[in-house]
N, C-alpha and C positions, 0 to 999 in steps of 0.2 A: 585196093587196099592191101594187097599182098606185096607191096613194094619193099625192098630191103631198106633197113634203117641204117643210119650212120654208126650205130653201136654194134654192128656185127652182121652176120649173114641172115639173121632172122627177119621175118616179115614184120611189118608194123603191127599186125594183129597179134603175132606171138609176143612182140615186145610189149604191147599194151596189156596183154594177159599177164605177163610177168610183172609189170608194174602194179597191176591191180592185186595180184597175189601178194606182192611185197607189202602193199598198203594194208591189205587184210591181215597179214602176219604182224605187221607193225602195230596195228590197232589192237590185236589180241595181246601182243606183248605189253603194250601200254596198259591195257585193262588188268592184266596179271600184276604188273608193277603197282597199279593203283590199289588193288586188293591187298597186296603184300605191304604196301606203304601204310595202309590203314591198320593192318595187323601189327606192323612194326611200331607204329606210333602208340598203339594200345599197350604193347609189351613194354615199351620204353617208359610210358606213363606209370604202369604198374610197378615196373622195376625201380623207378625213382621213389615212388611212395613207399615201397618195401624197404628200400635203402634208408630212407629217413627213419622208419620205424626201427630198423636194426641199429642204426647209430644211436637213436634215443634209448633203446634197450641196453646197449653196450656201455653207455656212460656210467650207470650206477656200478657196473662191474669194476671199473677202474678204481672207484672208491672202496668197494668191497675188497679188492685185491690189496689195496694199501692197508685197510683195516686188518685184513687177515695176516698180512706180514707183521704188523705190530703185535697182534695177538700171538702169532707163532713165536716171535722173539720173546714175548713175555712168558710164554709156556716154557721155552728153552731155559730162560733165566730161572723160572720156578723149579724146573727139573734139576738144574745145577745146584741151586741153593738148598733144596730139600734133600738131595742125596746125602750130603754131609750131615745134615740135621738128624735124619733118621738113624744114620750109623752112630752118631754121638748119643742120641737118645737111647738106643739099644744098649750101648755100653754103660750109660748111667743107670738104666733100668736094671741091668745085670748086677752092677755094684750095689744098688739099693736092695735088691732081693738077697744078695749075698750077706750084706751087713744085717739086714732084717733077720735072716736065718740064724746068724751068730748071736744076735741079741735075744732072739726067741729061745735058743738053746741055753744061753746063760740064765735067762729069766726062769726057765723051767728048773735048772739046777739050783737056783737060789729060792725057788718057790714063790716067785713074783709073777703076778698076772701081767702078761704082755700089754694088755690094754691100758695098764697104769703107767706105761713108759711112753711119754709124749714123742720122743724121737722115733720110736718104733712105729707109732701110728703115722707120723709124717713120712717115714720111709715107705710104708705100705701105700699111703695115698699117692706119693710121687710115682711109685712103680705102676700103680693102676692108671693114673692120669697119663703117664708117658705111653703106656700100652695103647690107650685110647687115641692119643695124639699120633702115634706111629701108624695105627690102623687108618686114621683119617688121611694122613699124608700119603701113605702107600696107595690107598684107594684113589686119591686125587692124582697121584703120579701115573697110575695105570690109565686113568681116563685121559690125562694130558698126553700120554704117549699114543693113544688111539686117535688123537685129533690130527 
C-alpha cells in the first residue's frame, strides 16, 4: 500500500490521509457555513421586520414636517404683520395719552370734572385697551420666536 500515486511522490496511504483530512476540513467548513447561514437568515428576518417598523414610523414624520412648515410660515407671517401693528399701536397710545393729558390739564383749569368729558373717557379707554393688546401681541411674538 505504500505505492506512489499518480498525484505526486506520496504513497497511497499518505494521499488517502490527505484526502480524509480534506473531507473532514470540508465537513467542518460546511457545518460552520450552515451555522452562520442560520444566523444570517435570522438577522435578515429581524432586519426586514425592523425596516418595516422604521418605514411605518417615518411616514407620519413626513406629514408632520409638512404641517410644521405650514405652521412655521404662518408664524413668520404673524411676526411680520404684528411688528408693524405694535409699533402703530404704541404710537397711537402715546398720542391718546398726550391728548388726554392736555384735556385733563384744561379741564382742571376750567374746573370741569374730567369724567364728564366723553372724549377724555374714550381716550383713556383706548390707551388702556391698546396697552393690553400690545402686551398680548408682544407675548405671542416672544412665544412665536421660540418655536
